[in-house]
N, C-alpha and C positions, 0 to 999 in steps of 0.2 A: 470340841477338840478338833484340831487340824490334823488331817491325815494326808500323807503323801502317796500319790499313785506310783507304783513301781511295776516292773515286768511280772512280778510274782504276786501282785495284789496291792492292797493299801497297807501302809505302815504308819503308826502313830509314834512320834518320838516321845520319850519320857523325860520329865524334868524334875529336879529336886525342889526348885523354888517355884512358888506360885507365879504364873506368868501374868502379872498385873502391876500396873503403875501405881505407886503410892508415895506421896510426899507428906511426911509427918509434921513438918513445921518449917521454920526458916532454915535455909542452908546457905553456906556451909554450917553444919551443926557444930556442937561443942567438940566432939571427937575430931572431926575434920579440921576445925580451927586449931586444936591442940597440935595435930600432926603438921599443919602448915607452919606453926611456930618452930617445931623441932626441925622441919625440913630447912627453913631459912637459916638455921644455925650451922648446917652441915652439908647441904646439897648446893652445888654450883648454880648461880643464877642463870647461866646459859641454858640450863635444862628447863624448858617451859612446859606447862600443862594447860590444856584447854579447858579443863573442868576443875572447879575448886573443891571437889569432894574426893574422899579417899575410899577406894574399893575394899569391901570386906568379903563379898561373895558374888558370883556371877554364874548364870545358867540359862541356856536358851537365849531368849531375847531380853533378859532382865539383868541389870547390874545393881547390886545392893551396896549402899555405902556404910561406913562405920557407925553412922547415926540411925541406921534402920530405914532409910529412904530407898525405895525401889524405882530405878530409872529404866525406861525403854532405851535399849542400846541400838541406835541406828548407825553406829560407827564400827562395831566389831573389832576394836583395837586396830583400826586402819586395815580392814579386810583380812585380818588374821583369824578371827574366831568364826570362820564360816560354818563350822559344825557346832558352834556354841563354845562357851568358855570352859565348860567342864563336861564335854561329851563322854558318855559312859564307855565307849570303845577306846577312846584315848586314855581315859583314867585307868582302865583295866590294863592296857598295854604298858603304860608307864609304871604302874605299881609292880607288875610282874617283872619288868626289866630291872627296876631298882633293887629288887630282892636278890638279883644275881650279880650284876656289876653296873656301875655308873659310868665307867670310863676305862679304856685301855690305850686309846689313840690308835686309829685304824692303820696309821703308818708304822706302828710298832707291832701290835698284835691284832690282826683283823677279826671281824665277827660277821655273822650271817645277816644281821639286820641291815647293814650298809648295802650288801648285795641285793637283798630283797627290795629295798627302796629303789635301787637302780633298775631292777627288773620291772617294777611298777612304772617307773618313768619312761622306760623304753616302750612299754605297752601304751601308755596314755598320751605321750607327746606325738604330734603329727609327723608323718614321714614313714615310709616303708623300708628305708635303708637301715643298715646296721648302725647301731648307736652306742655311745659310751656316755657315762655320767660321772661327775665328781661332786661330792657333797661339801658344803661349807656351813657357815653360821648365819649370815645376813645377806640381804639382797645386794648390798654394796659389794660384798666379797664375791658374790656370783658374777656381778657385772665386771668387776676388775679381772677376774679370771677368764671370763669369756673374751675380753679384749686381749689378754695375754695369749690365749690360744690362737686367736685370729692373727695377731701380729707374727707369732712364731710360724704358723702354718703357711702364711702368705709371703713372709719376708718383707712385708710392707709396714709403714708406720702410721699413716693417717687414719683417723677414725671420724666418721661423720655422725653427728647427732642433730637434733631438731629443736626449733623454737618451742618453748613451753615444756621442754623435757625435764623429767626428774629421774635421776639414776642413783642417788646416794649422797653421802656426806664425807667420804674419804677423799683424798687429794685427787685421784683420777676421776672418781665419780662426781665430785664437785665441778670439775672441768666439763664433764658431760652434761651436768644439770644447767638449765637455762636461767633460773630465777636467782637473782643476787641476794636479796634479803628474804629470809634470814640465813640462807644456806651458804652463801659464798662471801659476803661482805667482810673485808679485812682478813680473809683466810688465805690469800694468795702468797706467792705465785703458784699457779696451777700446772698440772701436767701438760706438756706440749703436744703438738700434732693432733689437736682436737678442733674440728671445724663444725660450724653450725649452719644449717640451711632451713628454709621455710617449711613449716608444717601445713598440712591441710586442716584448716579451722573453718568449717563452713559458715558458722554464725558470724565470723569476723572477716571474711574474705572481702577485699576491695571490689572484686568482681564476683557477685553472688552466683553467677552462672558457671563459674569454673568447675570443671569436672575433676574427679579423682585422678584419672590419668594425666590430665593437663597440669594439675597441681604437682604430681610426681615429676613430670617433665620439667617444671620450673625448678625443682630441687636438683634434678639430674643435670640440667644445664649449668647450674651454679657449681656443682661438683666437678664437672668436666672442665669448666673454664678456670676455676680458682684453685683446684687441687690437682686434677688429672686422675683419670680412672686407674691408671697403673700404679698410683701411689697410695690408693685406698685399701687398707686392710679390712675394714668392716664398716657397715652401716648398722647403727643400733637405734631401735625405735620401740616405744610402747605402743602396742596395737590400739589400746585406748589409753590416752595419757592420763596419769593419776593426779599428782600434785598440780599439774598445769591447768586442771579444770575439767577432767573427765571428757576430754576432747575426742570425739569419734571422727576419724578422717572420712572424707567422702569415699563412696564406693569406688574401688579400682585404684586407689592411691597405694595401698600396701602391695597388691599384686604387681603393679608396674615397677615399684622400687625393687621388689624381690627378683623380678625378671631381669632388670638391668644388672643387679648385683651378680646373678648367676652368669650372665653373659660376659661380665668383666672380671670374673675371678675374685669378687668381693664377698666376704663372709657376711651373710644377713643374720643379725642377732635380734631376736624378738625378746624384749624385756617384759616378761609376764609376771613380774614380782607381785604386782597388785591385782592384775586382771586374771590370773590363773586359777585353776582348781575350782571349776564350776561357776565362778563368780559372774561371768557374763552370759551364762546360759549355754556354754560349751565348756569342755575341759579347759580349753585355752582360747583366748580371744581371736587369734589368727585363724581358727577353724571357721569363723563366720564367712571368710572369703576364700577358704581353701589354700591359704598361704602356708608353705612348709619352710620354716626357718632352717638355716644351717646349724644354729645354736639357739637354744631357748634358755633364758634365765628364770629361776623360780625361787620363791620364798613365801612369806606371809601365810597364806592359807594352807600351805603344804603339810603342816604338822600340828594342827589344832592348838596352837599357842606356844609350842616349844620352839626354841631357836634352831632353825634348819633352813638351808637354802641349797640350790643345786644348779648346775649347768648340765644340760643334756644336748648332745649334738652328733653330727656325723662322725663315725668312728675314725675316718681318715684324718679329720681335723684334730680330735682330742688325742689320738694315738701318735700324732706327730710330736708331741711334747716328750722330752726325755724323762726317764725314770727319776722321780724325786722332784720334778719341776712343778707339780701341783700338789696341794694338800694343806694341812694346818692342824694344829694340836687338837682342836675341838671339832673340826669339820666332820660331820656325820656322826656326832655323838650317839652312842647306843640308845640312850633314853629318848633322844629326839627322833631317831629312826623308828623306834617302837611307836612313838606318838604318830608319826607320819603314816605308818601302816594302819593304825587304828583309825585315823582321820579319813584316809582313802577308802577304807572299808565302809565307813559311815556314808561317805559321798555316794558310793555305789549302792548301798542298801536302801538309802532314802531317795535315790535318784535326785540329787541336789542340782543336777543340770536342769531337770524339769522344774524343780522348785524355784530356781532363779528366774526361769521364764515366767512362772506364775506371779512372782513378786513384780517383775517388770510390767506385766499386764495390769495388775492392781494399781501400781503407782502411776503408770502412764495414763490409765483411764481417769483417775482422780484428778491429776494435775493438768492434763490436757483440757479437761472440762473447766477447771479453775482459770487457766490461762485464757480460754475462749470467753469466759464470763467477764473477766477483768478487762479484756480488750487490749488493743495495741498500745494504749497509752499507760499501761501498768508497769510495775517494776519487774515483772516476770519477762525476761528476755527470751530464754529458751529452756525447754526440757529436753535432755538428751541422755544417752548412755545405752548400755546393753545389759540385759539380765538384771541382776541386783547390784549393778554398778552404775548408778543413776545420779544425775545432777540437775540442779536448776541454776541458771545464770541470771543474776539480777542486774538491772540497768536503771539509769535515771529515767523517770517517766517520759515517754514520748521519743526515746532515742535508743542508742546502743552504748552510751557512756557507762563504763563500769560503775556499779553502785556498791562499794564495799561497806558503807555505813549501814545500808539496809540489810545487807547480809549478816553483819554482826548483830544488829538489833533482832533479827529473826532468830538467830541461834541462841541469843540470850533469853528471849521469851520462851523458847522451847525448853531450855534448861530449867527455868523457873517452874515450868509445869511438869518437869520430870521426864524430859526426852533429851537424850544426848545425840547431837548431830555434829558433823564435822564440816568445816569450811575449807576451801582450797581455791586454786586458780592463780594465774600469773598476776591478776589484778585484785585478788582477794575478794572476789564478788560471786563466788560459786558455793552453794551448799551441796555437799555430796551425800548420797544415801547409800550406806553399805551395811544393811541389816544382816545379822546372822541368817544364813540360809535356812536354818531350822526355826525361825521365828513363826509363831502361830498367826493365822489370818486375823484373829481378833486383836492381838497385840499390835500387829502391823497397822491395822485400821485405826487403832487408838493413837498411835504415834503420828500417823498421817493427819488425823483430826487436829492434833496439837499444832503440827507444822502449818496446816492450812489456815488455822486461826491466826497464827503469827504473821503469815504472809498478808492476810487480809488487813490486820491491824497496821502493819508497817506501810502497806500500800495506801492506807487512808480510809479504812472502813470496809 
């Protein structure tokens, strides 16, 4: 049994499902095949799924499909199920709230849960200034509203985003997102006054010796020459880029950007939709370098799987918006708020910040040794990330050419053996590891065994 060390001693999480991988036969099985046929008749083809099985139950680090197969979940619903897919505290909070009311609309009849979540976010987000929060449903909504606030508060229009960025699928957030396919192709025209500058991507820098501050200055110079600092309302950046490939910028890159933004009256927005809530071994990824954003956007891990997102930022910025200028029918739904309070309590009780660091140590030790063993001519280009937000970038043997085919083959072999992993990256050549933070050591080790075997096989033995 895995126990988590906390300030008050050790705590062992409890699970309903046996935390063990088990594949009963060929899959997709008959029930998943039946559901796939029903889906084809009624669900739009534009909605794609990475795994051909259908979920029936999930708990801890296990996802069980409708045919009784149990998979190790190293994707967490894209970093959503950090406390597991059915955390007891979340379940209790949701059940209690549902018994009273499921909705009133906070803009019509407010309720305490919304305020309680805002109080927690004021406590957990970086910065000792007075803060305000607004709740929404999705990460894209949070990003859109952060940009709205920045434009209104500054009276400026331009917004700066970065290469390899992902910020959502709505019109404005598609404009902020860097990757065309599948997110942007044929969906234009996009929102105007969005500008893109180079990211710090240490593995793929033309000059490997470039420092974080130097890479930041490269971006700043482009901003000043092509846009003009006085025209920029906001810079928005993922402190660890998600869909772009779990890119961790070089040390000093984020602080230098934030310093320039402050000096020029530009709102610095940290998009922590995927990296927030203990995922990187801190409450938020910006904490690793002591960066304090003006506004931080949050979603995914915030509410244990219920749809909730938020922006939290400086009170002077958010309070600059006129009454009625922010909101939405379902934003801060009472059931989702209850789930968030339950999830945050679990994060604190189990010290999931510490747990994320433990996962990082286990994964890094395993795959750093593998990379060293396979040598420089292998398909393993780089292991990177923070906490339990880790990635392996795959390349053609003997170089840095992206190897998307190897990545797909590895993911497919893992699935056949009962391990769900996700791919990402601008070039489709990155496997990302996002295990639930409550995963047991034994289950994590089993999943990593499967992944290691797949890498060895695809690498050529």
